[in-house]
C-alpha positions, 0 to 999 in steps of 0.5 A: 233409404234403399238408395242410401243403403246401397250407395254407402255400402256398395258404392264405396271402394272397399273390398267388401263393397266390391264383393257386394257389387259382384253379388248384385251381378250374380243376382242379375245373372240369376234373373237372366237364367230364370227368364231364359228358362221361362220365356219362350221368345228368349228361348226361340232366339237363344238369348244368353242369360248374361245379355238378359241380366245386363239389360235388366241391370241397365233398366234398373240403373240411374239412366232409366228407372232411376230417372222415374222412381224417387230412388235409384235401385242401382245407384250411379256409384255402383254403375260407375264401379261396374264400368271398370270391370270389363277392362279387368276381366277381359285380361282373364278371358284373353289369357285363357284363349290359347292356354291348354290348346295344342298349337298346330303348324301353319301347314295344318292350319292352312290345309284345314281352314284356309278358305275359312281364314280368308272368308273371316278376314274379308267378312269380319276383321278387315271388312269391318274396318273397310265398311267403318272407314268408308262410312265414317269418311263419306258420311259420318264425319262430313254430316255428323262431325264424329271422331275418326275412331268411330270407324273402329267401333264395328270391329271392336264391338262385333267380332271383338265383343263386350270383352274387347270393347271393355279392354279398349275402354282405357284407350278411349277414355285416357287417350293416346299420350303425346297426341292430345286425343281422347274419345271417352264416348267411344267406350260406351259406343263400343259396348253398345256396338257389342250388344247390337252385334250379339242381338243382330247375330242371334236374331238374323242368324236364326232367320237365316237358318230357317231360310237355309233349312227350307231351301235345302242348304243345310246338310243335316236339316236340323230346325230350331223347333226340333232342338232339345229342351236343354238347348232351348231353356239352358237347363240340363234335366236331372240325370243328364248332368255332365262333368265340366272339368278334370283335375290334373293335380292332387288336392293334397297339394293344391286345389286343381282349379287354383293351379289353373288360376296360377297359370292364368295369373302368370300369363297375365303378368307376362302380358303386363310385362310385354305392355310395359316394354312396348309403352317404353318404346314411344309415347304414342304406344302408351294407349295400347291395351293390355288384353291382347298381350295376355293372350301372348302370355298364355301362349308363352306359358303353354309353349313352356309347359310343352317344352318341359313335357308337362303340358298335360297338366293344363286341363283345357276344360278347366281353363274354359270354365274360368274363361266363361265365368269371367266372360259372363260377369264381364258381359252383364257388368258391361251392358248394365253400365252403358251410359245411355245419354252418350248413346242417345247423343250419337244415335244417328251416326251410330245407327248408320254404322251398325246398319252398314255392318249388319248389311255387309255381313249378311250379304257376304253370308249369302253371296260370298260364303257359298262361292268361297267355302267348301262342303257345308258352306252354310254351316261354315258361313253361319258360324262365321256370321255369328262370330263376326257379328257377336263373338265366337260363342255366338258363332258356335251357338248358331252352328249347333242349331243345325249341326248339334253334334258337329258332324260336318267339317264346319266346327273343325275348320272354324276352330283352326281358323280362330287359332290363326285369326284371334292373335291379330283380329277380333280383339287381337294385336291389330284391333288394339293398335287401330286407334293409334293408327287412326290418330297418328296416321289418319283414317285413310291409312286404316282404310288402305290397310283394310282394302289392301289386306282384303285384296291380298286374301282374295288373291290367295283364294283365287290362286289356291282355287278356293272359289267355286260355283254356288253349290246349290242345295242338298238332295234329300 
């Protein structure tokens, strides 16, 4: 009876059904918030509420409890509908990335974040492609006969996250026109990669922080157990509430949040027009995803308003709230809709790929970061580790554990680095075209591009004198 009720009302394609599907996601998020506030283990590892809610939805879905109980708590029709949410919501997230952000000059970015950019490219973006390509060429294809695009799953899931994985779903499922290639399983594996990335970033990151604190590598020696109740539970105590945005237009004309949504909507439309033009160039480009170009749309809107002298109307805090809202629903829907049988089928090669990525990121955090990054190397390094394993928010979360007030230069360097990094990697333009490169040119081309780019950034680091001896620990 419960299954029939949910399937008939929630599983249809009507707007009312979509509303009810979103309401169920709200319930999963609410459970995530509640469990984060109550369970000590979740507080210790700073598990996000959206991740908890998504896992609950996965357990309640047709591939787990649905196989045991005589009825499905969350029917297949609902899961299938959620499956498409990530590919839509990611456009909102990327349209917001640079909207309302002051775009600094290249000189300013280089001066404040040069070493951080080099480290990020070597560790994450191109490092992920290098590790993925080598493992796929040497082990996964010969022994497991996987699709060559397996090599892209690390970067898509780890530094890209659930949003990028969701945005790449259409490419994996529908393939690249004119090539005959499609890899539908890649969509689920990318989402699983993002989940593994966040979990490994948080768990390993907290272990690294405790080790660094004991060895004296942290400038401020902030330990997790000393964090406030608010930081651990995720609930702001009564009387300490904070304003989350400000209005830049009068409600007598239009609701301030609706005005921000207008700007986001225009950014997405610009991105859509750009993609339409790109796809008309060549059939192979028909598989290029839309979300990176929504980011370009946001840059166009921001640049236009700056030229008109009205950029002050773009309240960055409001943009971040909308981006965060879309990302929360994206994550819970993406995790809850993972097809577990697909992941089980590729468990062995996928585990090898994930282990390689975690090992590579960990080694660079401990051995390259202290020799490449300037002052506050561990703070800079742990922020990069969190971002390259589990997206930007995770990087900032780990940084706040040891630098809650952003007193070290790590946060500023990380933010400037993201401005230069995000348009290309971690869900940027290069991330979007990597399957096209692999399918049309071959996996060795991707490996060559990755190794060549890493070599260039290592040379830049050497020329500018960013390499130095391990700084050791801070005296107390």
